[in-house]
N, C-alpha and C positions, 0 to 999 in steps of 0.2 A: 503494499499500499504505500500512496506518496509519502504518507505522515513518518516512514520509518528508514527509509533511504535516502543518503546526499543526492542531490539531483546529477543525472548522467551528465550533461551538458558541460559539468565542472571533473569531469574526469581527469584524474592526473597524470602526468607526463611520464611517460615508461622509456625504461630502456630496452635495448634490444634481447635482454633476455626475459621482459615482461615486467619487470620488478620497475616500482617509482624511479623515477630518476634522481640522481645526485644534487642535492644542495647545490648552486652556483657558489662561488665565491662572496663572501659576505660584500656588502655593496651594490654587487649588481644585479641580485634576483630581483626580479619586475613585480609587483602585487601578484599579476596573473601565474607567474611560476611558483608564488609563493602558495596561493592558494591551491594549486594544483597538488603541493605536499598537503596543505590542510584536507584536502578532499582525501586524497589517498590513505592519509592517518584516519579521517572516519569511517574509510570504508572497511580500515582495519580494527577499528572500536578503540582506537585511540584517540579517545573523544578527547582528554586533556588536555593531550598532544594537537590537536586539530585548531579546540580551542585559543590555546597559547597562537599560534600561528596567525587566526585571524583579528587575536587582539594587536599584535604584532601591526598586519595591515593597518588595522583602524585607528592605531595611535601614530602613525601618521597620515593617513586618508581618512579620516571619521565619517565621510559620506561614501565610501566605494560601497556600489550598491550588492555585488558579487561578495563582498566579505561579509557585509550585514546580513545577507539571504543566508551564508552559508554557515554563519557564527548561530543563526537562528535557528536552523535545523539540527545542527549539532546541543542547543538549547536543549532543544525537545527530545534528541536522543538520550540526552545526560538527564530525563524527567523532570524539565520546566519548559511545559508546553506554554505559559500566559509568557515566558520571556522569547518563545519562540515568534509567536504570534507578534511581539511588538516589533521585533527585528526584522521580520520577513514583511509586515505594511507595510516600516522605513524603507525598505529594498525597492520594494512596487512604487510605492512615493516618485523616490527617486528614480528607478529605470521601468515604467510598464511597459508590457510587452512579452514577459518571458512566460511562457504558460506554465513550465516548470515548477516556480516561484509561485504561481496561482492557485496550483494543484497541490503544494505543499501547508500553504495556508488555508487554504479550504479544508486539508485534512486536520490541521492542527487546531482551526476553528471546532470541527466536529467535534473532538477531542475534549475541547473546555466549553462545551454546548453553546456555541455562538451558531446558532444553525441557517437563519437568515443570510449572515457573512460568510457561511460555509458553502452554500449551495451559492451564493452568488459568484466566489472565485470558484466554484468548481466547474458552472456555467460558462465562465470567461476564459477557465485551462481551455476548455474543449472548442470554444470560439477561437481560439488563438490556435490550437493544432488540433483539428477534428478526428485525427484519425491516430490518435496515442491507447492505443487498450489499456495503462494503467492509470492515464486519467480518465478512463472512460470507467473502471471499475470502481476510482476513487468516489464518483460521482455517483453512481449507482448504490452505495454506503450512506450517503447523505440522504438519498432518494427515500432512503427505507427508514432513515429516524425519520422522515416528517411524513411518512404513511402514503407515497407514493410509489407502490410497487410496482405499477404497472410502467413507471418509465424508469424504474431501476432494472426492470427486465430489458425495456429497449436498450439501456446502454449496456449491459451483460451481454446480449446477441450481439450490437454493434461489435463490442472488446473483440467477442470470442470468432466473429464474422473477421475481424483486422488478423486476429492470433491466434488460429484454431487451437494451437495447447498452451491456454493461457491458462495457467493451472489456478491460477488464483480466483481468474472470472468465471474458469468450470465450479468451485467451493462455493464462491459467492451464491452464483445463482442455484447451486442445490440447496443451500441455506433458505433462499427463498423458496422454492421449494417444499421443502419440507417442512416451512415454518407454514405455509399453507394448505397441508393437508396434502401434496400433491408425490405421495410417495413411489410412485413408481420411476419417474426420471429422474426424482428426488436423489434416491439412493444410487441410480445411475451416475449422476454427476458428481455425487459424495464420494467416490473412490476416488476424484482427480484429487482429492488433498493428501494422497500419498506421493503428488509430483510436487508440489508446493517446495520451498525450501526448509520449511519447518517438518514439514511429511517424510521427507527424506532421509533427516537426522534421527528418525523413530526407532529405525533397524538398522543392522548389519547388512552386505550384501548375504544374500541369502543363496544356497546350493540346493536348494528342495523345490519342489513344484508348487507355485501358486494356487491354492485350494479354491475349485469352482464348486461344492457344495455334493460331489459325488461322491457317492459309497468307496470307503479303502476298506474291503473286510479284511485283509491280512497286513494292515501297515498300522503307522504311528502317522497321527496329525497333531501338529503344533498351533495352539493358540497362543496369540501374543496378546496382551495389553499395551497398547501403543497409543493411547492417548492418556488424559489426565485420570484423576482417580474417580473424578465424577460418572466420565464415560465409560471404563472400565465395569463401576458396580451397575450404570445402567444395563448393559449390552453381555453382563454375567446370566440374566436372564438366559441365554443361547447357548450356553456351552453346555448344558446336557442334551440340548435338540443335535449339537453337532456330533458330539460323540458316540450316539446311536449309531450314528455315516463311519464311525472307522473302529478298530480293531482295540487300539490303546489311543488316547485322547494326550496330550503333553501340555500343562498351560506354563505360561512363562506373564510372571507379572512383576513386581515389585514385591521387595519381601514385607513391606508394611500390609499388603492383603492378603498375606499368606494366610493367617488365621480366619479369615473370612471362604476363603475362594480353595483351600487345598483340598477341603473335605466335601467340595461339593461330588452330587453324584455324579460319576462317569470322568472324574480326573483322575486318570492314572499316577500320574506326577506331576509336581511342582517345583519349580524352577526359577531364581531369581537373579542367578548369573547365567548370562551367554553362554560358558565356559561350562557350565551341568547339563544344557540341552542334550540328550540323546540323538541319535539317528533318525529321522523320522521321512517319511515319504512326502511329507506337504508342509504347507503352513496358512495359516490364516491371520488378517487381522480381528482381534474382536470387532472393533468397530465396522467388519465388511459384513456381519453375519447377519444385520437385518436384511441387506442387500441379497445375499446368496437365498435367504429362506422368504424372500419377495412378501416383507412384513409390509402389510396395507394397516390402515388404522382398526379394523377390528379386528384384527389376525396378532396384533402385540402379544408377545408370552403375556398370558394374563395370571399365572401361579405366584399370589403374591401372600405370605412371605417367600422370597427363593433365597435367602440368606439369612443366615441364624449365628447367636452369638455363643459361647461357651457357657453353660449354666453355672461351671464354676465361676466363673468369672462376671456372670451377673449377681449369684449371689453375695460375690464380695463387695462388689458397689454398693449393693443392695444394703447391705451392712455397713458398709461405710457413710454413703448418705442418712442412711436411719440413724447414724448417731452424730452427724455435724448439722441436717436441717431440720427445722419446726417439725415437728408431725401434722399432718390434715388440712394441709393446703398442696397446691397443685406444685408439682415440680416443673419446671420450664428451662430446657436447653439453649445455651443461644451459642451463635457461631455469625461474627460480623465480617470476616475478612478471608478472601480466599490466597490462593498462591499468586504471590507479586508478580511473576513473570507470564502470569494468564494473559492473553492478547488484549482482553476485554475486563483484565481486576479495575484499573480506574475506574466506570465505568459499576460495576457491583457490589465493591466491598466499602463499607462507611466504617468512620470510626465510633468505635460505643459509645461513646457519647451522643451520639445520632437515635440510639436504640433508649435511652433514658426516659424518656413519655411511657414507654412499658413496664418501669420499674414500679410506678404507684398507680399500677392499674386495678389492684387489688389484691390480698392477701396470696402472695404466691412466694416460694425458694425458687432461685434462681441458677443456673448449672452451667458453667463454661465450657463451652465445646471447642475450645478455641486452641487451635496449635500450628504453629506459633502463638504465644502470646504477643502481640503487639507492646514495647516498650511505653507507646505513648498512651495507655488503655488504661495501666496498673491501678491508677490512682482511681477511674471511673468507675471499676469492679465493686468498690468499696460502696457505691452508693446505688447496687442491685443485690435484694435482701439475697444473704444467706451464697452469694458467689465470690469462689475464688481462683485463683488461678490452678487448673489439674495441669496443663500442657507436660508436664513431668511426666505425669503418671500415662499422660497417654501415646503411649509405646507405638502403637500400631492399632488397624482398623477393628480390630478382634477387640481393642480395649476398649475404643471408642464404643463400639456397636453394644457392649455389655452395658456401658453405663446407660446408652442411651435406652435400653430394656426398662432403665427403671425410671424414666422420664413420662410426664402425662403429656408432652407437649415441646418439639422440638421449634425453635425461631432461629431462621437461616437467610441467609441471602444466596445468591445464586451459585453454590460450592456443593461439594463433594457432600457434605453435612445431609443437604435435601437430599440427593439421591439416597444415601446409608437408611434415611429415615425412611424414605420409602418401598426401598426394598427389605426392611423390615416389618411395613406395614404400621410403622407410629406416626400418631399425627405428625403432621408437619407443616408449619405455615413457610413457603418460601418469598422473599423480597426479590419482585423481577425487573431488573432494568428495561430500558427501552433506549435500541432496539433489543427484544429479548431475544436470548438464544434459541434457535428451530425449534429445539425439542420443548417449547412449552406452548408452540404453537403461539396463536393469536385472538386475542380477546375472550379470553376464560380464565375461568377460575381455578379451574380442576385439570386433572391431565392425565390420559390415558395410561400412560405410563405406569403412575403411580397414584392409585385411588386413595391412600390416604393425605395426600397431599393440597393444600388449597393456597392458591398463585394470589400475591398482592400485587397488582402490576403498576410503574411508574404509570405517568398517563403521559409525561415528555421525558426526554433525556434529562439526569440530572436533578428529578424533581421526588424527594424521597418524602417533603411534609405530608402530601396526601395518601398513599398508602400508609404511612405510617400511623396517622392520625385512623383510618379505616385498620389498621389492625389492632390498634391500642382501644377502640371500641368494641371489636369484637373479643378481643381478650379480657377488658372490664365485663362484658355479657357472660365469659365463661365461668369467671373465678367468681360471678356473682350466684353463678347456679351450681358450682360445686358441694357449697354444703348440702345442699339438698340431694344434689347426687349422690355424696358419700352415704347419706342419711338412708336414703332409697335403697342403698345398694346391703 
């Protein structure tokens, strides 16, 4: 996406070996040569070096447009999109007409919820460079944010017409199709995720055949948890179905998932290191199983719960919570941030302070499901009755699942905690950002993937006050009924 890569027009000068050219003698380097070095450093993720070179150029030429633009892009890459917006605006003001700068600015405006400006800048990038598939894909994301999916799809079709193998364009199309419930073409396009730069890094070179769903009555099949924890949990429901089509099924996933997945029906061996994987006839990513099984909305495997925690660990957490929490009140688990490296984390995660309206909705005890615990939130924990930092004891998903089995409700942002609660059939309320991940579909507060889940959606990107107000009202009503429910039981 345009907001993550330095502009290609600024490509660094390279020597005959394809390496960045050596710096010329002091005093003889032009600003353009310096910026070529900065570009090469940025592409190599040496952001401090790249920013320093841009600063040197701007020290002598404060209004150098290309230096301002590149400095803005580097600032965004380093996690400061607000500064990136300011610098790119200034560069464009000084030198209008660079389509790539408009595309970068549109992407940064989108990430900082300036949607009108994002749309205007994105459209200008296309006006200036109508046949740029990267800019068209970028614009499609903005159209999704403003609920104009028809125009988003038009952008994607045009991008794929210009570049048939544009993996990010195919993936964006998949996400639109799946979100609208158009599963057949959606799953087909979703396979392109494996050819994106992120997707290609999920697995080493494989020497076994890619599995096409065929029966392998005398051989092994390797299933690989290839995406995040939430995706692995969501697609684990297909493992037993795959095991029925082979003689022996090997499951390769992270060590943290082993307590939940290693003993699922059909799993012959669980490996969390590539070096431990035995020989096998074919392999398949877990996230490809919905495609291979031709999943439709009404054929989503619905045996819920399909994951179980260890009874001994459930009892352990029951005793621990019983000794530390007040009796006779609902226990509510909270998770408020996801993996920081997730591409959508800025939109889905919140500081714990943002959930404070829930703390006084009624008599309740709160339990932290957060791992790791953000340092910024340690002081806020004390404002939620009963809540302490349990992150050191949540060593794997087996422990978290056992803790969750002792709760009455899970409240979470869109992370693996929502998937885990759904797979365990525990009541869960999930705060859903806009635009939502495809798996939560559109305009509904339930999920065909998880019957026990209730969704609280943002009305517009960045707006959490409204869904949190609805959630607080729902929680207050729930807690008000709880004593009567208990008495009735």
